[in-house]
C-alpha positions in Angstrom: 110.5 95.4 118.3 108.2 98.2 119.2 106.3 98.2 115.9 104.9 94.7 116.5 103.1 95.9 119.7 100.8 98.4 118.0 98.7 99.0 115.0 100.2 100.8 112.1 98.8 104.3 111.4 97.5 104.9 107.9 96.6 108.0 106.0 94.6 108.1 102.8 94.6 110.4 99.8 91.4 110.2 97.7 88.5 107.9 98.5 85.9 110.6 99.5 82.2 110.8 98.8 81.3 109.3 95.5 84.4 107.1 95.2 84.5 103.3 95.0 88.0 102.0 95.6 88.7 104.1 98.7 86.1 102.3 100.7 87.5 99.0 99.6 91.0 99.9 100.7 89.7 101.1 104.1 87.8 97.8 104.7 90.8 95.7 103.5 93.4 97.6 105.5 91.5 97.2 108.8 90.2 93.7 108.3 93.1 92.0 110.2 93.2 94.6 113.0 96.7 95.6 112.3 96.0 99.1 110.8 94.1 102.1 112.0 93.1 105.1 109.7 94.1 108.3 111.5 94.4 111.0 108.7 93.4 111.8 105.2 92.9 114.2 102.3 89.9 112.5 100.8 89.1 114.9 98.0 90.2 118.2 96.3 86.9 119.5 97.8 87.6 120.4 101.5 83.9 119.9 102.4 84.0 116.3 100.9 87.1 115.6 103.0 85.4 117.0 106.1 82.3 114.8 105.6 84.3 111.7 104.9 86.6 112.3 107.9 83.5 112.8 110.1 82.0 109.5 108.9 85.3 107.8 109.8 85.4 109.5 113.2 88.8 111.1 112.5 90.2 114.1 114.3 89.1 117.1 112.2 92.6 118.5 112.6 94.0 115.6 110.6 91.6 115.9 107.7 93.7 118.0 105.4 92.7 120.4 102.5 95.6 119.1 100.3 97.9 116.1 100.1 100.9 118.4 100.3 99.6 119.9 103.5 99.0 116.4 104.9 102.5 115.2 104.1 104.2 118.2 105.7 101.9 118.3 108.7 102.2 114.6 109.4 106.0 114.7 109.1 106.4 117.1 112.0 104.1 115.2 114.4 105.7 113.2 117.1 106.9 109.7 116.0 104.2 108.0 118.1 101.4 110.0 116.4 102.3 110.5 112.7 101.1 108.2 110.0 103.3 105.2 109.1 102.2 105.1 105.5 99.8 106.6 103.0 97.3 104.9 100.7 96.7 106.6 97.4 93.3 106.0 95.8 93.0 108.8 93.3 92.8 108.8 89.5 96.0 107.9 87.6 96.9 111.5 86.8 97.9 112.3 90.4 99.5 109.1 91.5 103.1 110.1 90.8 103.1 113.6 92.5 101.3 112.3 95.6 103.6 109.3 95.9 106.7 111.5 95.4 105.5 114.0 98.0 105.0 111.4 100.7 108.2 109.5 99.8 110.1 112.7 100.1 108.5 113.3 103.5 109.7 109.9 104.6 106.5 107.9 104.4 105.9 104.4 103.0 103.3 104.3 100.2 100.5 102.0 99.0 99.2 102.9 95.6 96.3 101.8 93.5 96.9 100.6 89.9 97.8 101.5 87.3 100.8 103.0 89.1 101.2 106.3 87.2 99.8 108.4 84.4 102.8 107.9 82.1 105.7 105.6 81.5 108.2 108.3 82.3 106.6 108.8 85.7 106.7 105.1 86.4 110.4 105.0 85.6 111.0 108.0 87.8 109.0 106.5 90.6 111.1 103.3 90.5 114.2 105.4 91.0 112.6 107.4 93.9 111.5 104.3 95.7 114.9 102.6 95.3 116.8 105.7 96.5 114.5 106.1 99.5 114.6 102.5 100.6 111.0 102.9 101.7 108.2 100.3 101.2 106.1 100.8 98.1 103.1 98.5 97.4 100.8 98.4 94.4 97.4 96.9 95.0 97.0 94.3 92.3 94.7 92.6 94.7 94.1 89.4 92.8 97.5 88.1 93.7 96.2 87.9 97.3 93.8 85.1 96.6 94.9 81.8 98.3 94.4 79.7 95.2 96.3 82.2 93.0 99.2 81.8 95.4 98.9 78.1 95.2 99.0 78.2 91.4 102.1 80.3 91.6 103.7 77.7 93.9 102.9 74.9 91.5 104.8 76.6 88.7 107.6 77.8 91.0 108.5 74.3 92.1 108.8 73.1 88.6 106.1 70.4 88.9 104.1 71.8 86.0 107.0 71.9 83.6 107.6 74.4 80.8 104.7 76.7 80.0 103.3 76.3 76.5 100.2 78.4 76.3 98.5 81.1 78.5 95.0 82.5 78.0 94.0 85.4 80.2 90.8 87.4 79.8 89.1 90.2 81.8 85.6 90.9 80.4 83.2 93.5 81.8 80.2 95.4 80.5 80.9 98.4 82.8 81.3 100.9 79.9 78.4 99.6 77.7 76.5 102.7 78.7 78.1 106.2 78.5 78.1 106.6 82.3 80.5 109.5 82.0 77.7 111.5 80.5 75.3 110.5 83.3 77.3 111.8 86.2 79.2 108.7 87.3 82.6 109.7 88.6 84.1 106.2 88.2 83.4 106.2 84.5 84.2 109.9 83.9 87.9 109.8 84.8 88.5 106.3 83.3 87.5 107.4 79.8 89.3 110.7 80.0 92.9 110.6 78.6 93.8 113.7 80.6 93.2 111.7 83.8 93.8 108.1 82.7 96.7 108.5 80.3 97.0 106.7 77.0 95.3 103.5 78.0 91.6 103.0 78.9 90.7 99.4 79.4 94.3 98.6 79.1 95.1 100.4 82.3 92.0 99.6 84.2 91.9 95.8 83.6 94.7 94.9 81.3 97.4 95.7 83.9 95.6 93.2 86.2 95.9 90.5 83.5 99.6 91.1 82.9 100.4 91.1 86.7 98.3 88.0 87.3 99.8 85.9 84.6 103.4 86.9 85.3 102.8 86.4 89.0 101.5 82.9 88.6 103.8 81.7 85.8 107.0 83.5 86.7 107.5 83.7 82.9 107.6 87.3 81.7 106.1 88.5 78.4 108.8 89.5 75.9 106.8 90.4 72.9 103.2 91.3 72.0 101.0 92.0 69.0 97.8 93.9 69.8 94.6 95.3 68.3 92.4 97.8 70.1 88.9 99.1 69.5 86.6 101.9 70.7 82.9 101.5 70.0 80.9 104.1 71.8 80.8 107.6 70.2 82.7 110.5 71.7 85.2 108.2 73.4 88.9 108.2 72.5 90.4 105.6 74.8 90.3 101.8 74.1 87.3 99.9 75.4 88.4 96.5 74.0 91.8 94.9 73.3 93.0 91.6 72.0 96.7 90.6 72.0 99.0 87.8 71.2 101.8 87.2 73.6 105.3 85.5 73.5 107.0 84.5 76.8 110.6 84.4 77.8 110.4 80.6 78.2 109.1 80.0 74.7 105.4 79.7 75.4 102.7 81.7 73.7 99.7 83.5 75.0 96.4 85.2 74.2 95.1 88.2 76.1 91.5 89.5 75.7 90.1 92.4 77.6 86.9 94.4 77.3 84.7 96.7 79.2 81.9 96.6 76.6 81.3 92.8 76.7 77.6 92.5 77.0 76.5 90.6 80.1 79.9 90.2 81.6 80.4 91.4 85.2 84.0 90.9 86.4 85.2 88.1 84.3 88.9 87.8 85.0 90.0 84.2 84.1 93.5 82.7 83.8 94.3 79.4 82.1 97.9 78.2 82.0 98.9 75.1 80.0 102.3 73.5 80.6 104.0 70.3 79.6 103.1 68.5 82.9 99.7 70.0 83.7 97.5 73.0 83.6 95.5 75.3 85.9 92.4 77.4 85.5 91.3 80.1 87.9 88.3 82.5 87.6 87.9 85.6 89.8 84.2 85.3 90.1 84.6 81.9 91.7 88.0 82.5 93.5 87.7 79.6 96.0 88.3 77.0 93.3 91.4 76.1 91.2 91.1 73.6 88.4 94.1 71.4 88.1 94.6 69.1 85.1 97.1 66.4 84.5 97.2 64.5 81.2 95.4 61.1 81.5 94.2 61.8 85.0 90.9 62.9 86.4 90.4 66.7 86.6 90.8 68.0 90.1 89.1 70.9 91.8 91.2 72.3 94.6 89.4 74.4 97.2 90.8 77.0 99.6 91.6 76.3 103.3 92.6 72.7 102.7 95.7 71.0 104.2 96.9 69.9 100.8 97.6 73.4 99.6 101.0 75.2 99.7 102.2 77.2 102.6 101.6 80.4 100.6 98.0 79.5 100.1 97.5 78.6 103.7 98.9 82.0 104.8 96.3 83.8 102.8 93.3 81.9 104.3 91.4 83.2 107.3 88.4 80.9 107.8 87.7 77.1 107.6 87.0 75.3 104.3 83.7 75.7 102.7 83.4 79.3 103.9 83.9 81.6 100.9 86.7 84.2 100.9 86.8 86.8 98.1 87.7 90.2 96.9 88.0 92.0 100.2 90.0 89.3 101.8 92.4 89.2 98.9 92.9 92.9 99.1 93.4 92.6 102.9 96.2 90.0 102.3 98.1 92.6 100.3 97.9 94.9 103.2 99.1 92.1 105.6 102.2 91.9 103.5 102.6 95.6 103.5 102.3 95.7 107.3 105.0 93.1 107.7 107.4 94.9 105.4 106.8 98.3 107.2 107.2 96.7 110.6 110.6 95.3 109.6 111.6 98.7 108.3 110.6 100.5 111.5 112.6 98.0 113.6 115.8 98.5 111.5 115.6 95.1 109.7 114.2 96.1 106.3 113.3 93.3 103.8 114.8 93.1 100.4 112.3 94.1 97.7 112.4 90.5 96.4 111.1 89.3 99.7 108.0 91.4 99.6 104.7 89.4 99.6 102.9 91.9 97.5 103.2 93.7 94.1 105.9 96.3 94.1 107.0 99.5 92.2 108.6 97.2 89.6 105.2 95.5 89.0 103.8 99.0 88.5 106.5 99.8 85.9 105.7 96.5 84.2 102.0 97.5 83.9 102.9 100.9 82.4 105.2 99.2 79.9 102.4 96.9 78.9 100.1 99.9 78.2 102.7 101.8 76.2 103.8 98.7 74.2 100.2 97.7 73.4 99.4 101.2 72.1 102.7 101.1 70.1 101.7 97.8 68.5 98.2 99.0 67.6 99.4 102.3 66.2 102.0 100.5 64.0 99.2 98.4 62.5 99.2 95.5 65.0 102.9 94.7 64.6 105.0 92.7 67.1 106.8 94.9 69.7 109.2 93.9 72.5 108.2 94.4 76.1 
């Protein structure tokens, strides 16, 4: 089992000077000492790529001027030198073509969310991944938190009973100011439909909500009825969305997302109410899970404790009372990716259902949410099927 005796080699597309999420991916990928970054095309600007590569102490010969060049050049390197997988951290518009290029070259892929620019691309990418048999991961990082994984275990074992109501919200004030007019790259592409697609806040934070609630509950959304708003002048994509949800198991839900919610920072909160109990988890305090049982004292569960599920224990790195957060949850996604790729290299690939991270199918689900939400809104906030 040769692959278990070395670090996996990672390449990156995107994440150059002025980017945010690329640095997060690099920290998370290397946190557990199982991955080394050896190559990249960090920007469409070769000078940006050169500077970023130098800051990362990479071989200049493996800092490429285009992702296509990178894929073809890496593919012909000796097996003990070439990258094992690529991490894509570019705006939505380029995700599909980059992923396709590297899958066609035989490389596993990690991709930031939302997965693609359009629903057609998402459907095509599912087929490409299934045909290739390669590992594809989508970085919905909040599923990497230990207490989120414990919440999932509570619902999976049936101890919470049938789900009745879900409330999920993701509130920010990130776009309260027209940052896109002030030179901020992170805002510029997010509010631009030619780079983001048909969803603004829907894609940026709404897909996290859908992924989180379906991950924890195991109960998929079957219908939704939505209303979207845009408040700042000169913007065309949604900044604020509210939706009613219906679940396969008969429960109902409310989704509320906004990037113009004054005073909010990164307010992702999930509440799930079922016939035998309820849970509440908030991303800004991720080391706590509120557990409610009717007629009993409320409990506050904390990470790293022996009473938690095996899934939660596997995601914890440090003793109780020491906070773990955003970067560690991201890193847990990469740990699952590493395991899947190692199995593939050693001729024992895992079934997609066994992956311990969001997959291409989760990416398709996110794109379906965006398109169905827009459809509902454009039809006068009617109910539509997911």
